[in-house]
C-alpha positions as CSV (number, residue, x, y, z in Angstrom):
1,X,12.0,-4.5,26.3
2,X,11.5,-0.8,26.9
3,X,8.2,0.6,28.0
4,X,5.7,2.0,25.5
5,X,5.5,5.8,25.3
6,X,2.8,6.9,27.7
7,X,1.8,9.8,25.5
8,X,0.8,7.6,22.5
9,X,-2.9,7.6,23.4
10,X,-2.9,11.3,24.0
11,X,-1.5,12.0,20.5
12,X,-4.2,9.9,18.9
13,X,-6.9,11.5,20.9
14,X,-5.7,15.0,19.9
15,X,-5.7,14.0,16.3
16,X,-9.3,12.6,16.7
17,X,-10.4,15.9,18.4
18,X,-8.8,17.9,15.6
19,X,-10.7,15.9,12.9
20,X,-14.0,16.1,14.8
21,X,-13.6,19.9,15.2
22,X,-12.8,20.1,11.5
23,X,-15.9,18.1,10.6
24,X,-18.0,20.5,12.7
25,X,-16.4,23.6,11.1
26,X,-16.7,22.2,7.6
27,X,-20.3,21.3,8.1
28,X,-21.1,24.8,9.2
29,X,-19.2,26.3,6.3
30,X,-21.0,24.1,3.8
31,X,-24.4,25.0,5.3
32,X,-23.6,28.6,4.9
33,X,-23.8,29.4,8.7
34,X,-23.7,33.0,9.7
35,X,-20.1,34.2,10.2
36,X,-18.5,31.6,8.0
37,X,-17.0,31.8,4.5
38,X,-18.0,29.5,1.7
39,X,-15.8,26.6,1.3
40,X,-13.9,26.0,-2.0
41,X,-14.6,22.6,-3.6
42,X,-10.9,21.7,-3.7
43,X,-10.6,22.2,0.0
44,X,-13.5,19.7,0.5
45,X,-11.6,17.2,-1.7
46,X,-8.4,17.7,0.2
47,X,-10.2,17.2,3.5
48,X,-11.9,14.1,2.2
49,X,-8.4,12.7,1.2
50,X,-7.1,13.5,4.7
51,X,-10.1,11.8,6.3
52,X,-9.7,8.7,4.2
53,X,-6.0,8.5,5.1
54,X,-6.7,9.1,8.8
55,X,-9.3,6.4,8.9
56,X,-6.9,3.9,7.4
57,X,-4.1,4.9,9.7
58,X,-6.3,4.9,12.8
59,X,-7.5,1.3,11.9
60,X,-3.9,0.2,11.4
61,X,-2.8,1.8,14.7
62,X,-5.8,0.4,16.6
63,X,-5.1,-3.1,15.3
64,X,-1.4,-3.0,16.0
65,X,-1.9,-1.8,19.6
66,X,-4.7,-4.3,20.2
67,X,-2.4,-7.1,19.0
68,X,0.4,-5.7,21.2
69,X,-2.0,-5.5,24.2
70,X,-2.8,-9.2,23.7
71,X,0.8,-10.1,23.4
72,X,1.8,-8.1,26.5
73,X,-1.0,-9.6,28.5
74,X,0.7,-12.9,28.3
75,X,4.0,-11.5,29.5
76,X,2.6,-9.8,32.6
77,X,4.4,-12.2,35.0
78,X,7.7,-12.2,33.1
79,X,8.2,-8.5,32.6
80,X,8.1,-5.7,35.1
81,X,6.9,-3.1,32.6
82,X,4.1,-5.3,31.2
83,X,1.3,-3.9,33.3
84,X,2.1,-0.3,32.2
85,X,2.5,-1.4,28.6
86,X,-0.8,-3.3,28.7
87,X,-2.6,-0.1,29.8
88,X,-0.8,2.1,27.2
89,X,-1.5,-0.4,24.5
90,X,-5.2,-0.8,25.4
91,X,-5.7,3.0,25.6
92,X,-3.9,3.5,22.3
93,X,-6.1,0.9,20.6
94,X,-9.2,2.7,21.9
95,X,-7.7,6.0,20.8
96,X,-7.1,4.6,17.4
97,X,-10.7,3.6,17.1
98,X,-11.7,7.1,18.2
99,X,-9.5,8.5,15.4
100,X,-11.3,6.2,12.9
101,X,-14.7,7.4,14.1
102,X,-13.6,11.1,13.8
103,X,-12.2,10.5,10.4
104,X,-15.3,8.8,9.1
105,X,-17.4,11.7,10.5
106,X,-15.1,14.1,8.6
107,X,-15.4,12.0,5.5
108,X,-19.1,12.0,5.7
109,X,-19.2,15.8,6.1
110,X,-17.3,16.0,2.7
111,X,-20.0,14.1,0.8
112,X,-21.6,15.8,-2.2
113,X,-25.3,16.1,-2.0
114,X,-27.1,14.9,-5.1
115,X,-28.3,17.7,-7.3
116,X,-31.7,18.1,-9.0
117,X,-30.5,16.2,-12.1
118,X,-28.5,13.5,-10.4
119,X,-30.1,10.0,-9.9
């Protein structure tokens, strides 16, 4: 069994940071903050689709790495790489949850506020 890639959690954290930054930037553009351009509605829809896909992917990755961490935990005495794999799997599961949180934040930023005639 080969060891897990040690940069897997870093990749997920970078994706989560990018989505959190996008949520902050999109919120400022939708508010009409000084120095920002208005956002086109199709860009909001595309961003919402990205956020929805990212939250599903993050949940899938978090669950897979959590399951892998539980599996590797039982193999700690049999495999030399199990300790390192357990750490990488646990960190990757946590980073997957971080990606889910950032994606849900981005998705929430894309919500349409009800207008004066909407119920």
